[in-house]
N, C-alpha and C positions, 0 to 999 in steps of 0.2 A: 475439576475445572468446569466453569459454567459456560454455557453458550454465549451469554452476554459479553464475557471477557474476550472470547474468540471473535465475536462480531466487532467489538471495539478495536481490536488489533487489525482486523480486516479493513475497517473503514479508515482508521488513522493511517495505516500503511498505504492503502490505495490513494488516499489524498496526497500524502507526501510524495509517493512515487509518481503520481500524475502531475505533480507540480514541478518536478525536477526538469523535464524538457522545456517548460516555459522559461526557464532561466537562460536558455540559449536561443529563445525566440521561436520555438516550434509552435504550430497552430494548436488551437484548443482541442480539436478532435483528430490530431495527427496520429500516425501509426506508432511513433515513438512514445507518445503520451499513453496510448493504450497498453503498450508493452511494459513501460515503466510502472504504470498503475497496477498491472497484474503482478509484476515482480514485487512491488511494494506491499501489495496485499499479502502475498505469500510470506514475505519477510516479517510483516506485522503479526501474522498468526504464529510464526516461529518464535518471535521474541516473547509474545505472551505465553506460549507453551513453555519456553525455557524459564521464564520468570515464575510461573505458577506450578510447573510440573516438577 
């Protein structure tokens, strides 16, 4: 598994996770956006790991 694929999962997961709170009107740099971005990043890495591992 390459680092590039892990970084791709991290970036895409963080973007999607950070976007979710904006669906209910949270601010751009709100606490929920940071938390969901971190959770999305971890889930993105996990998905890539499961797909390639």
